[in-house]
C-alpha positions as CSV (number, residue, x, y, z in Angstrom):
1,M,-20.1,-30.3,-38.2
2,I,-17.5,-32.2,-36.2
3,S,-15.9,-35.0,-38.1
4,S,-13.8,-36.7,-35.5
5,A,-13.3,-36.8,-31.7
6,S,-10.0,-35.1,-32.0
7,N,-11.6,-32.0,-33.5
8,I,-14.1,-31.3,-30.8
9,E,-14.7,-27.5,-30.6
10,L,-14.5,-25.7,-27.2
11,L,-17.5,-23.5,-27.0
12,D,-17.2,-19.9,-25.9
13,G,-20.7,-20.1,-24.4
14,S,-22.2,-17.4,-26.6
15,D,-25.0,-19.7,-27.7
16,T,-26.1,-20.7,-24.3
17,E,-29.4,-19.4,-23.0
18,D,-28.4,-19.0,-19.4
19,S,-24.8,-18.6,-18.3
20,K,-25.8,-18.8,-14.6
21,I,-26.7,-22.5,-14.7
22,L,-24.4,-24.3,-12.2
23,K,-23.2,-27.9,-12.2
24,W,-20.6,-29.1,-9.7
25,N,-20.5,-25.6,-8.3
26,L,-19.2,-24.3,-11.7
27,P,-21.0,-22.5,-14.5
28,L,-22.3,-25.1,-17.0
29,K,-20.5,-23.5,-19.9
30,E,-17.2,-23.5,-18.0
31,L,-17.6,-27.1,-16.9
32,F,-18.4,-28.2,-20.4
33,R,-15.3,-26.5,-21.8
34,M,-13.3,-28.4,-19.1
35,A,-15.0,-31.7,-20.2
36,C,-14.1,-31.1,-23.8
37,S,-10.5,-30.3,-23.0
38,F,-10.2,-33.4,-20.8
39,Y,-11.8,-35.6,-23.6
40,K,-9.4,-34.2,-26.2
41,E,-6.3,-34.6,-24.0
42,K,-7.1,-38.0,-22.5
43,S,-9.0,-39.9,-25.2
44,G,-6.9,-42.8,-26.4
45,K,-4.3,-42.1,-23.7
46,A,-5.4,-42.1,-20.1
47,I,-9.0,-43.2,-21.1
48,H,-10.1,-45.9,-23.5
49,L,-13.7,-45.8,-24.5
50,S,-15.8,-48.0,-26.7
51,Y,-16.7,-47.0,-30.2
52,E,-20.4,-46.6,-29.2
53,D,-19.5,-44.4,-26.2
54,N,-17.3,-42.2,-28.4
55,L,-20.2,-41.8,-30.8
56,K,-22.5,-40.7,-28.0
57,L,-20.0,-38.1,-26.7
58,V,-19.3,-36.7,-30.1
59,A,-23.0,-36.5,-30.8
60,F,-23.5,-34.4,-27.6
61,T,-20.8,-32.0,-28.7
62,Q,-22.4,-31.6,-32.1
63,Q,-25.8,-30.9,-30.5
64,A,-24.2,-28.5,-28.0
65,A,-22.5,-26.6,-30.8
66,H,-25.1,-26.7,-33.6
67,G,-28.4,-27.7,-32.0
68,P,-30.6,-30.6,-33.4
69,L,-29.4,-32.2,-36.6
70,D,-30.9,-30.7,-39.8
71,L,-30.6,-33.3,-42.5
72,V,-31.5,-30.7,-45.2
73,K,-28.6,-28.5,-44.3
74,A,-26.2,-31.3,-43.5
75,P,-23.6,-32.0,-46.2
76,P,-23.7,-35.3,-48.0
77,L,-21.6,-38.1,-46.7
78,G,-19.4,-40.3,-48.9
79,M,-20.5,-43.8,-49.8
80,F,-17.7,-45.4,-47.7
81,D,-17.9,-42.9,-44.8
82,V,-19.2,-45.4,-42.2
83,I,-18.0,-43.5,-39.2
84,G,-19.6,-40.3,-40.5
85,K,-22.9,-42.1,-40.9
86,D,-22.7,-43.6,-37.4
87,R,-22.0,-40.2,-35.9
88,R,-24.9,-38.6,-37.8
89,I,-27.2,-41.4,-36.6
90,A,-26.1,-40.9,-33.0
91,W,-26.6,-37.1,-33.3
92,Q,-30.0,-37.7,-34.8
93,H,-31.0,-39.9,-31.8
94,L,-30.6,-36.9,-29.5
95,G,-33.7,-35.4,-31.0
96,T,-34.6,-31.8,-30.1
97,I,-32.8,-31.5,-26.7
98,T,-31.4,-28.0,-26.1
99,K,-27.8,-27.0,-26.3
100,L,-27.7,-26.8,-22.5
101,Q,-29.1,-30.3,-22.2
102,A,-26.5,-31.6,-24.6
103,M,-23.8,-30.0,-22.5
104,E,-25.1,-31.7,-19.4
105,G,-25.5,-35.0,-21.2
106,F,-21.8,-34.8,-22.3
107,I,-20.6,-34.0,-18.8
108,D,-22.7,-36.7,-17.1
109,L,-21.7,-39.4,-19.7
110,L,-18.0,-38.5,-19.5
111,D,-18.2,-38.6,-15.7
112,R,-19.8,-42.1,-15.7
113,L,-17.4,-43.5,-18.2
114,C,-14.2,-41.9,-16.8
115,P,-13.5,-41.8,-13.1
116,L,-10.6,-39.5,-13.7
117,F,-12.7,-36.7,-14.9
118,K,-14.1,-35.5,-11.6
119,P,-10.7,-35.4,-9.9
120,Y,-9.4,-33.5,-12.9
121,V,-12.1,-30.8,-12.4
122,E,-11.5,-30.7,-8.6
123,A,-7.8,-30.2,-9.2
124,I,-8.6,-27.2,-11.5
125,K,-11.0,-25.8,-9.0
126,K,-8.5,-26.1,-6.2
127,D,-5.8,-24.5,-8.3
128,R,-8.0,-21.6,-9.1
129,E,-9.1,-21.2,-5.5
130,E,-5.4,-21.2,-4.4
131,K,-4.5,-18.6,-7.1
132,L,-7.5,-16.5,-6.0
133,R,-6.4,-16.8,-2.3
134,Q,-2.9,-15.9,-3.2
135,A,-4.1,-12.9,-5.2
136,Q,-6.2,-11.8,-2.3
137,L,-3.3,-12.1,0.1
138,E,-1.1,-10.2,-2.2
139,E,-3.7,-7.5,-2.6
140,A,-4.1,-7.3,1.2
141,R,-0.3,-7.2,1.6
142,Q,0.0,-4.4,-1.0
143,R,-2.8,-2.4,0.8
144,E,-1.0,-2.8,4.1
145,Q,2.3,-1.8,2.6
146,L,0.6,1.2,1.0
147,E,-1.0,2.2,4.3
148,S,2.4,1.7,6.1
149,E,4.1,3.9,3.5
150,K,1.5,6.6,3.9
151,E,1.9,6.5,7.7
152,Q,5.7,6.7,7.4
153,M,5.4,9.6,5.0
154,A,3.0,11.3,7.3
155,E,5.3,10.8,10.2
156,Q,8.3,12.0,8.3
157,K,6.4,15.1,7.2
158,R,5.3,15.7,10.8
159,I,8.9,15.4,12.0
160,E,10.1,17.7,9.2
161,D,7.4,20.2,10.0
162,E,8.3,20.1,13.6
163,K,12.0,20.6,12.9
164,N,11.2,23.5,10.5
165,R,9.0,25.0,13.1
166,E,11.6,24.7,15.8
167,E,14.3,26.1,13.5
168,L,12.0,29.0,12.6
169,Q,11.4,29.7,16.3
170,R,15.1,29.5,17.0
171,R,16.0,31.9,14.3
172,Q,13.3,34.3,15.3
173,L,14.5,34.2,18.9
174,Q,18.2,34.6,17.9
175,D,17.3,37.5,15.6
176,A,15.4,39.2,18.4
177,L,18.4,38.8,20.7
178,N,20.8,39.9,18.0
179,Q,18.9,43.1,17.5
180,Q,19.0,43.9,21.2
181,T,22.7,43.5,21.5
182,Y,24.0,44.5,18.1
183,H,24.9,48.1,19.0
184,Q,26.6,47.1,22.2
185,F,28.6,44.4,20.5
186,K,29.5,46.7,17.6
187,E,30.9,49.3,20.0
188,Y,33.0,46.6,21.7
189,A,34.2,45.2,18.4
190,E,35.2,48.6,17.1
191,K,37.4,49.1,20.2
192,Q,39.0,45.7,19.8
193,F,39.6,46.0,16.0
194,P,39.6,49.6,15.0
195,G,39.5,50.2,11.3
196,N,39.0,46.5,10.6
197,P,35.3,45.8,9.6
198,E,35.9,42.2,8.7
199,Q,37.3,41.3,12.1
200,Q,34.6,43.4,13.8
201,A,31.9,41.4,12.0
202,I,33.5,38.1,13.0
203,L,33.7,39.2,16.6
204,I,30.1,40.4,16.6
205,R,28.9,37.1,15.3
206,Q,30.9,35.2,18.0
207,L,29.5,37.4,20.7
208,Q,26.0,37.1,19.5
209,T,26.3,33.3,19.3
210,E,27.7,33.0,22.8
211,H,25.0,35.4,24.0
212,Y,22.3,33.2,22.5
213,H,23.6,30.1,24.2
214,Q,23.9,31.8,27.5
215,Y,20.4,33.1,27.2
216,M,19.0,29.6,26.4
217,Q,20.9,28.1,29.3
218,Q,19.5,30.7,31.7
219,L,16.0,30.2,30.3
220,Q,16.1,26.5,30.6
221,A,17.2,26.7,34.2
222,Q,14.4,29.1,34.9
223,V,11.8,26.9,33.2
224,A,13.0,23.8,35.1
225,S,12.9,25.8,38.4
226,N,9.3,26.9,37.7
227,Y,8.3,23.4,36.8
228,S,9.8,22.0,40.0
229,H,8.0,24.7,42.0
230,Q,4.7,23.9,40.2
231,M,5.1,20.2,41.0
232,R,5.8,20.9,44.7
233,T,2.7,23.1,45.0
234,A,0.5,20.8,42.9
235,P,1.1,17.2,43.8
236,D,-2.0,15.9,42.0
237,A,-0.7,17.4,38.7
238,Q,2.6,15.6,39.2
239,E,0.9,12.2,39.1
240,E,-0.9,13.0,35.8
241,L,2.2,14.2,34.0
242,N,4.6,11.5,32.5
243,G,8.0,11.9,31.0
244,T,6.6,12.9,27.6
245,D,4.5,15.6,29.2
246,Q,7.5,17.0,31.0
247,Q,9.5,17.2,27.8
248,Q,6.6,18.9,26.1
249,L,6.4,21.4,28.9
250,L,10.1,22.2,28.6
251,Q,9.9,22.5,24.8
252,V,7.0,25.0,25.2
253,G,9.0,27.0,27.6
254,Q,12.1,26.9,25.5
255,Q,10.6,27.7,22.1
256,T,7.0,28.8,21.7
257,D,6.9,31.3,24.6
258,L,10.3,32.6,23.7
259,V,9.4,33.9,20.3
260,V,6.2,35.6,21.4
261,S,7.5,37.2,24.6
262,A,11.3,37.4,24.3
263,K,11.4,41.1,24.1
264,E,8.5,41.9,26.5
265,S,9.3,39.5,29.4
266,S,13.0,39.7,29.6
267,Q,15.6,42.4,30.0
268,L,19.2,42.0,29.2
269,E,21.9,43.8,31.2
270,Y,25.0,44.0,29.3
271,K,28.3,44.8,30.9
272,E,31.6,44.9,29.1
273,Q,34.9,45.0,31.0
274,C,38.1,45.7,29.1
275,E,41.5,45.6,30.8
276,S,44.6,46.7,29.1
277,D,46.5,43.6,30.0
278,D,43.6,41.2,29.3
279,E,42.4,40.5,25.8
280,S,39.2,38.6,26.7
281,G,37.6,41.8,27.9
282,V,33.9,40.6,27.6
283,L,31.6,39.6,30.3
284,I,27.8,39.2,29.5
285,V,25.5,39.2,32.5
286,L,21.9,38.0,31.9
287,R,19.2,38.9,34.3
288,I,15.8,37.5,33.4
289,L,12.9,39.3,35.1
């Protein structure tokens, strides 16, 4: 049993029959806990109630915590415990009202006696609503950030895959060209550096690299020429293609078709010219059919 106003217990609501009862748009148990906290914090400070009003409020808290007064189970009071007797009488006057009704009675009486109580509750509600709003905003921001990071990762992966694909196609094309010209370049290198395999290998690589670049330049020029011819013969198609489409067309001509048909659709005519008084001695002529 509560012996003084300063020792009011805050209920956890486990004894209430229905936790869904609302008052002031708050669950009754929650509002009652707010009321008890307010009473403990403000009593004798921000609020000054009469002795009788304090007796009534404490009686409500006793009824809410323990139910109706049972004199058989109640501990005996001291002969000079006047306050204890007054509180027990006030508790007994509440009769058989339920714990929920006692909570409501405490809230209503505190609200009538103290004009500061309702603003106190509203301030707590607004603070909670603001915290909830901030939490929702933060959650939404985190979701957006996560989605943005996923999109960036997907875009980076797409770019990397595209680079890897282009590099693979370039290597496949260069390997195909190197195989076609290796023996010719080897014969030339052996003439330039007889008995020196290291210098021969360096020269072969240089010739193959130059051959590859010349081949790509010739092929790009041919693709551009074919594209221009197609645009002149099909004016309607020219209106539908934008700059991106043109680039994609060139890329397709430069890479995808090259790997598939490099050997079948092109012939390389190699001619070497060595003069005794000229060390350059190499002329590569590409003829694309």
